[in-house]
N, C-alpha and C positions, 0 to 999 in steps of 0.2 A: 504493500500500499504507500510505504514510505517513496519507493523508486517512483512511484506511478506520479505520487504528488511534485514530486522533482523534476521528473520529467513535463508536466504540464508547467510548473514555474519558468523552465530553460525555452519551453516554446513559447511562451507568453514573453517572455523577456528578448529573446528574438524578434517577435513580430514588431513589437516595440521598437528595438533596433533599429528593422528594415523600417520604419515608420521615421524615425527621424536622422535616419544617417542615409545623406545624398550620394555617398559616396556608392553602393550598390544597389538602390531602389529598380533602378532598368536592369534587363536580362542581356546584357550585352558581353558578346565573348572577349576575352585580352585580343588585343591586338599582335597579330603573329610577327615574328623577329624578320619575317620577308616579305611582309607587308607592305606595298608600292607605297611613294610617298604621292601626295596628292597631285602635283602638276604630272608626275609622270602619266596617272591613271584620267586625266583631264585631256592629256593628249591620245589616250589608246584610244579612248570614245568620239575623236573628233569627227570622226566619217562614219561611224555606225548606223544605223539607219534608228529609229525612235524603238521598234521592238529591241533591238538586243542590244541599244544603250543602255538601255530600263533593266534589262537584264542582267548587265554588266556593274549596274548601279545595284542593283538588289545584292548578286551575289558578292558583291565590296563587303556591303552594310553590315550582312549575314555573316560575316566571316570574320567581323570585329575590326574591321579597317577605320577607326574611328576614334579622333584625337580625343586623348587623358583628359583635355579640361573639358570634355561636354560630358564626361560620363559622372560629373560633380555637378547634380543638380542645385539647382537654386532653389529654398525653402522663401515661398511668399503666405504671408496671412495678408485677408480678406474678410470683410463683412459683406453677405447678402444675404438680400427677401426673398424669401418661398411666393407663391402663388397668394397664398392668405395674410400676405404683409409681415410674419415672421423673420425674425433675423435673427441670421444664425453666423457661429466661428465656423470658417474655412478655413483650413491649409491644405498647399498645395508645392506639387514642387517642378521645375521644368529644370528642360534643357539652356545653357546660357546662350551661346548662340544658335542660326540654323544649324541643321543636321549635314555635319561634313566628312568627308571622305581624306584618310593624309592621318599626319603627327601633327602633335603641336606646332613641329616647327614646318612644316610644308604638307597644307591642307586647303582644301575649295571648299566651299559650303555649295550644294548641288544641289541645282533645280530636277523634279522628276515630276512623273505624274502621280495623281493620287493613290493608282491601284498598290504601285510601287510603294508608295511610302505608309499607305494600310498594312498591305503584309509585311514591312519591318516593323512597323508599327506594333503588329499585334507579336510577332517573334522577340521583341524587346518589352514588351511587358506596358506599352507609352499607350496614349493617346494623340492624335491633334486637337487643339483648341478650337473653340467657338468662339466665335465673332467678340463677346462678351468677354471671353478670358482674354484673348489678343488685346484688349482696349486696356485690360487690368495691367498683364503682363508688360505692356510700353507702359505705363503709370508708376511700373516699380522698376523699370530700368534703370541700372547703377550709367550706365552709357548712353546715352540716347546719340544720334547720330541723324544726319540728313540725311534723305532721301535722295538717289544719284540713279535718276531718270536719263533713257538713251529716247532720242525721236527716232518713230518708226522707221525703218527702210527696208521694204521687201518684209522678207521673213527672216530677215539678217539677228534680230534681236532673240530668234528661235534657237539658235547656231552656238552650238558648243565655246569656239574663241568669244562670244558675247557672252557667257556663262564665267568665262577665266576672268573677259577683265572684269568686269562687276565687281569679282570676290577683291582683285587686286585693287579696285578703288576703293571698295569697303577697307580693305584691310588697310590701306593708306591715312583713310580719315580716322579708323581705329588707334593707330600709332599715334598720329597726329594728337588725340586727343587722349594720350599718355592711359588709352585702355588696357587693361590687366587682362588674359587669360583666365578665364572663369566666371567674369564681372559679365549680369544678366546685361544683355545689348538690346537694342532698340531702335526702329526707323530703319532696317535696312532692306526689308524685303515685303511682300507681300505675302500672305500666312496660304497656306490650302487649309483649312476650316470645314470641319465637321460642322453638319447643317440642316435644317429642314427641307434645305432646297435642293439636297441630295438625289432626295426621290420627286422629285419635280415631275411629274409626268410628261408632262411638254416637254420636260429636256434628259431627256435618258442617259445616262452614261456622259453625264458631266463633272467638270471640277468646280468648286465653291472656292472662292476667295477673297479674299478681304484684308485692309491696313496696310503696311504699308506708309506709319504715320511720318506727319512734319513735324519739324520744332515746335509749333504752335499746340500739338497734338491732336491738331484734325486727320484723318488718313485720305491717302490720293484715291483710296481704291475703296467704294462701296461695297457690300456685299453681293455676289454676284454669279451666277453658273451659264454666263454667256459660254464660256470656251465649253467643247468636248476635252474628256478627259484626255485627250492625248498630244492637246497642245499643252506648251511646256513653254515658258519663256525668261531671258535671264530675272527677272524682278521675283521671280515664284520662287518662294522658301518652305521647310519643312521646321516647324518648331515642335518638338516632343513635349508631352507632360506626363509624370506616371500615372496609370491606368486606377490609381487608388488614392483618393481625398481623405482629408479626416474634416467631418462634418458635427461641429459641436464634441470634436473629441473622439467619435464614432468613425470609423474605418469605413467607407463606402464604394463601390467602385461608379466610376465617372456614366459608363452608360444605365446602370440601373438611374442614377439621378435623373440623367435627362430622360429616361422613360417613365420617369413619376411625373403623375398628374400634378402634384404641389410642388414639389423642390425641383423640377427641371428650370423653375426660375432663378433659383442659385448659379447654377452654371451657361444657361442661355439668356439672351434678352429678346430671342424670336417669338413668335405667335405659337402656342401650342408646344404638346409636347414633342422628343425627338423619336420616333421608331425607329428609327434606323438611322445611328450614330455613328458610320462604318461606312467608307465605297465598297467592301466585299460584302453582297447582295446575296443572302440567301434564297435562292430560287424558289425554295419547299416553302415559305412563309406565304400565306393568303394574302391576295390582292386586298387593301382597304373595301371596304363596302361603299358602290359608286351610284348604281340604280337603285333607290329608295326611295321611302316617301310615309306619312303620314297621314291618317283620316281619322275621321269622328262621324259615327254615323250615328251615334246612341248617345244619350245624358250619360256623362263617363266616363267614356271609353274610348280605348286608343288604339285603331289597327296601325300594323306596320305592314305597309306591302315590300316587297327587296326579291329582286332579281340575285338568287344564291349562287352560287359556283360552284364547280364538283367535287375541291378541293377544300373544303370547310365543311368542319365536324359541326361547330357552331357558331351562332354569335349572342354574344354579349350586349344587351339591353343598360346605356347606360343612361341616366334620368336627371334631371335639374328642376328647378323653379326658376333659377333666376339665368340661366344658361354658364353660367359661370363653374361652379360645384356641382361636380357627378357623383351619383351613387349608382354602381352596378344591381342593378335590382333584378335582374330577369335574362334568361337564356332559351332559345330556340331554335328550329333546325331548319323550319319551310319556308316557303314562300311568302306565308301570313303569319300577325302572330298578333292575339287583342288580348291588353289586358285591360282592369279599370283603375281609375284615379278617385281624387277626393271632392275635388273641387273644380266645376266645367265653369267657371268664370275667370279660371285664370290660364297661362299658358303654361304647357308643359314641353322642357325642351327635351330632344334627346338627340345623342351619336351611337353608332353601332360600333364595334370592333368583333372581326373576324376570327377564328383560332383553329387550327388542325395540328396534329401531333406535335410539328415543328416547331409551334409558338404562336403567335399572337400577329395579327396586324396591325397598323396604323390605325388610328381614330378618324372616323368619316367625319365629314362634316358637319356640323350642328342644323338638326330640321326643329319645325316647332308646330305646335296645333294647339287649339282652343276646343277640348274635349265636349260638347255641345251640339244636337242639331241649331238647322236656322235656314230661313226660306233664303237665305244670300247669302254667298258663302266667298270668299274669297280663297286663290291661291297662290302662296310665294313658293316662286319659282329660282332656287337656287345655280345660277348659272356661273357663277364665278369660279373659276377652278383654278387661275390661273398662279403661277407662285409668285406672286409680287410682292413686297419687302410690306409688311401688316397685316396680308390674309389673313385673319384668323378662322377664315370657314366657318366665322359663325355671322353673319350679318343679316340674317332672318332673326337677329334680337333687334337691332335695330328697325326693321321694315314689320316684323310682328308686335311691339311694344305700340310704335303708330298705328295698325291698324285696329290695337285690341282700344287704343286710345279713343278711338271712332267708334266701340262698340263693335264692331264688324269682327266677325267669326270667322277666322280663313284656320287652312290647313298649307303642306308645306310639301316639298317636295326638288329633288337634285333633277338636272336638265336631262339626266340622264332617264328619272325613271318618265319623263315625259317622253321623248324619241321612243322609249321601249315600252310604250304606252299603256304603263301601269297607272298613268292616271292620264283624262282627257284633259283638257282644256277648255270646253265647249260643255263642262258639266259646274262649271265656274260662271258666276254675274261678275265677279275681277278675277284678272290677274295681274301682278305684282312680280316683273321681270326681274334679278338681280344679276349684272352682268360686268359690275366692278370697273376694270380696264383691261378686259379681257382681249383686246383688241389682235393684230394677226398671228401675233403671240400662239392663244390657243381657240381662234372664232368666236366671234361675239356670240354671232346664231350661225348655227351651221346649216346645212342644206337641209335634213331633215327638221327641225326647227324652225327656219323661215317657214315651211311648207303647211305644220301645225299649227303659229300663229298666224300665217295668211286666212284657213279656214276658219278658226277662231273668229279674226276679224269679219271674215265677212259673213259669219252668221251674226253680228251686232254684239263681237263680246266688248269690253271695256277696261283695258290695255293702259297699265303704268307701266313704264317700261324706262330703265337709267342707267349712265354706263358712261365712262369718262373718252373711250376710242370708240365708240360702234359704229359712229358716220366717219371715220378712218378708216375701219375695216374694211365696212362695206361698201362706202361710196368711193373714197379717195382709192384704198388699195382691190378694192373686189373686182371682181369678173361680171358680166353684164348682167349674169342671173342677180346677183348681189346687190347692185345698183337696180334694177326696175324694184326689186323687192322695198329695198328701203325709200325708194321712193313714194312707189304706188300701196304700200300696207304702211309704213310708219310714216310716214308724209313730209318727209326731211330729205334734206341735202346736204353735202358735204360744205361749209365754208374753211374751216381753218382749224388747225390741231390743235391749237389753245387759241385761248381770248385773245385777241389783238392780232394772234399771230407770234407771241412771245410768252416761250414757256417758263414754269415754275415764278409766275408772276402776280396775276392774276388769281386771287382765292372768295370769289364772292359773287354775288350776284342781285336781283334786285327784281320784286314786278312791275309790270309795265300796266301803265294807267290804262284804266276802263278792263282790264283783263283777270283771271280768277286770281290772280296772284297779287295784285295792286297795293294792297295791303301789305307787303313784304319790302320795307325798306333797305334790308341787308338779309342776307344768307348767307353763311358763312362755310363755306365744306375745308377738309382737311387739307395739310398742306404737309401733312406728315406728324405731326406735333400732338394731333389730338386723338390718338389710339387708334386710326385706321390709317387709308392708304394716302399717301403722297400723288395729291391730285394735280402731277404738273402738267399735265395735258387734255385738259375738260375742252371736251368738243367745240368749235364753234357752229351752228346752224344753218341753216335755209330753210323755212316752212315750204313744203313742196303742195301745191294741187289742193289750194283753200286753206290748209292749214296754216295757224296764226301763229305769232311769236307772242310769250306771255311772259319769259324772263328776259331779261340782259346782262349779262357780266358787268361788272359794276367798273365804272373811270372807265369804259372802254369805248372806242369812237368808232373802231372797224372790226368786223368778224365777232362780233357781241351776242349775239342770238344763241342764249344759253337754253331755254325749254320751248317745246311746243304744242300745240292742242289740235286737235282737229276733233268733229262731227259730221259722220255724213255716211253714205254707200262707200266701202268698198270693195276694188276688184267686180267680183259679178255676183257680189251680196244684194239682199231684197231687204237688209235690216240692217238700219243703220248701227256704225260703231263710234266708240269715242276711245281717242288715244290721248294721249298724257307723258313726254319722252322730253325727258334731263337729259341732258350734254354732262353731268358730272352725278357720279353715283349717288344715289337718295342717303345712305347710310353714312356717306363723309359729313353729312349734314350736322353742324352742330350748332346752337344743344338739343336737346333733346326735346325740349317745348319748339322749338323752332320744325324739328322734323314732325312733328304730333300734328302743329297747324297745316301744313304744306299738304299732309294727308288729310286733315278734314278738307281742304280745299276739291282735292284731287275727289276726295268722294262725295263731294256734296257736286260736284261738276257729272261724275258719270252718274249722278241720280235724278238729274234734271232733266226731265222730258225733251226730246229735241221737235220743237214745234213747224221747222221747215228744213227741207233738207236742199231745195231746188238749188243752194250756191253751191252744194258740193255736186252736181251732180252737172259732169261736163257735156258742153253742147256736141252735137255730131258732125264732127268738120268736115268742110265741104269740098274735099279728095281722099281719093282714095287713101287707106294707109294701112299696111300690112307690119304690127308689131315684132318685137325679138319675142320670143317664146319664153315664157317662165315656168320652172324654172329651170334656169340651163346652166352646165351640164346637166340631166335629167335622167333618172330612173325611179319607174320602166315608165311612169307620164310625163305629158307637160301642158302646158297651155299655150292655145293661138290665137292671137287677136286681130280682128282687122274692123275695117270700116269702108262700108257699101255707101256714096252718097248720091246714091240714085238708084233708081230699080233696074239690076241687072241680070243677068245668068252667070251665077259665079261658081268657078272653081278651084280648092284648094287641096294640092296634092302635095305629097311624101315620096320624093328618089332619095337613094342611095346615093352615094359620090358616083360612081359610074354612068347613073343616071337612068338608070332602070328604077320603074315605079314600083314604088313600095304600099301603097293606101291614096285612095279618093277619099280626104275628110268630109268633103262638101260640094255637090252637083247639079244644082239646083237655080231655078230664080229666086233670088232675093229682095225684100223691098232696101231703101235707104236705112242706115241704122249701122250701131256698132255690134260685131259676132264674138264671141268666144267658144272655139273647138278643142276638147282634147283631143291630143293622141296620145294610145295607149299601146307601148312598144311590144308588150308580152304577147298581146292578142292581135296584130293587124288584122284589118279587111278584107284583103285580098288573098293571103296564103295560107291565115287563122294560125301564122308561127309566131315564135319570140325572136328578136333583131340579138344582133349581137351588138358589142358596142361599138362604136366610129363617128363618125361624120355624116349626117344626114343632111338633104334639103327639100325644105318647102314651099309651093309655090301657088301665088294666088294671081287668077286670071279674071278678069271681068269685065266685059266688052273691049276695048284697044287698051287696056293695061293690065301688065304683068310684073309681075317683084319675087324676086327671092330672098328666102335667108339660108342662114344656115344652122345647125341646131347638133348638139351632142348627146349622144346616149353614154352615159359613162357605168357599168356595171360595178 
């Protein structure tokens, strides 16, 4: 028994020693007697391909060819708050300089790709820092040096000779500052960091970088994952931390902290838990739940609708009354799950996590519902999937609270649940579409979404849509189908990608006299300091097709329209619809009171009867017209519109690219008017077979008039 106690005591002492002795924290092999010097190694990799160079760097590091001064980690003590605002005492250890190859007398700080860096980190028992820790390391640096940037010339900055040059310039600075090896150094490189952006679905296999602090403490490089993970230039650096930290005296693993719903804030200043704080992805883990939504058909009852995936064993339901603090209350396995709640007058927030034998997925976005039936309901659609800095994937909170303030019962769904037809827009009196700053990076409204929104509006829907880069994406950057949609269905066109054509300058709007928001003298939206995203590229709009401007950006003389409204018939609809469209995201408006009052005016506008739609019915033109089909490209069907100014015998035919007739869509006498015909590529009239992808031609002939246009079938 005494022997056992002695063993336990010695083990405890050894653990404590490992926590406080920075000389042996990382599992770095001893440097061999015949290890090459840093300068010789860098010369040996000058002409290697990226893959061969990375392999050489990895092998050299794993063999222990690391300078002695980088084995003695520097201890940093800090105080950080968790998500619940509880203060914690933190102690962590970091290598004093960026990871190098060679000896103390001849070493080179070696830029490398994130996969190589992660492989070495895992072998050493290390981790790369978060953005928050990069800032903290710089603040604690004993030697702060000014960044040494090089002008971009082709791809020269990605070549090894630039790595060598940059290392020499840094070392010269260090020597001039009388720095000593082993002192904590800062300001010399951009850090490859672990971040939520590693799992950005729009940028798979990218690297996330941040930092390169200037002497005023401001980083040159914002957090970004713009580069693929095979991009490396001279400015990239790898800084390792010991993978364990002390939190209030208790040893914890960095990854465990970052995955904790409350503690993650200690080490990360990003929004939300970091479910994958590594660049080495476990392909067996389930994807985070994507296509799902919340309904309520009975009092105090909530139904989850979900598209399940085959490699998921179960889904965990996390429930909250405030959208911030969640409890895991239920688990289920099927495509539907129903449970009861207590208060039908409150908003209930939820997110899902998938699990299989390998582990758990990232958490889904947050959705919400008011659990009671109603004669009128709103559907809030979260279409903001882009991994923008500040996107917390829970902006249903701002939209839902504003609806609730106005006594509007609502349900919510992801945009994937809309395109997968788990929810039908036409089941709802109002639809609120959240689009943040989606832009071309993630498609503001995809082709399937456009079709569903168009159908909803043609049936007389009430649509509130907001986002800062919708017009940029659909009109300025969009194809002919996108342009047709935004002008004919959202009733807007693109004016500029920022108020006044100047980005990051104007962050407020005001109502226009005589319009629905005329009482709003100032509507402020976020510049990145109010808890959401930086709306530095708010769309400037142009009202189209009898739409009216209702908001202007403040203090702007041109490109100033911030919001529009429209009421009347849309497309081929016979029931008047209504639209309110903001060129900035509604969720970024502050304060909450302002958002609530804006929603009041929107709902009031939606509820008012349309007394006349005469001004919204376009007169029949006095000439023949054949419009571009919509949507285009299409699959499987598309709409073709045309105008006949007088009674004529009309033919509308479709041909393949070789001139072979595919279908006669119209072959009859028609009176003056505007017409619409649907072409279905699955069951064409002539031979009842489906068409393959390709370019097709449609031709309108009436009297002496003949015009052709092309369309694209894309399967």
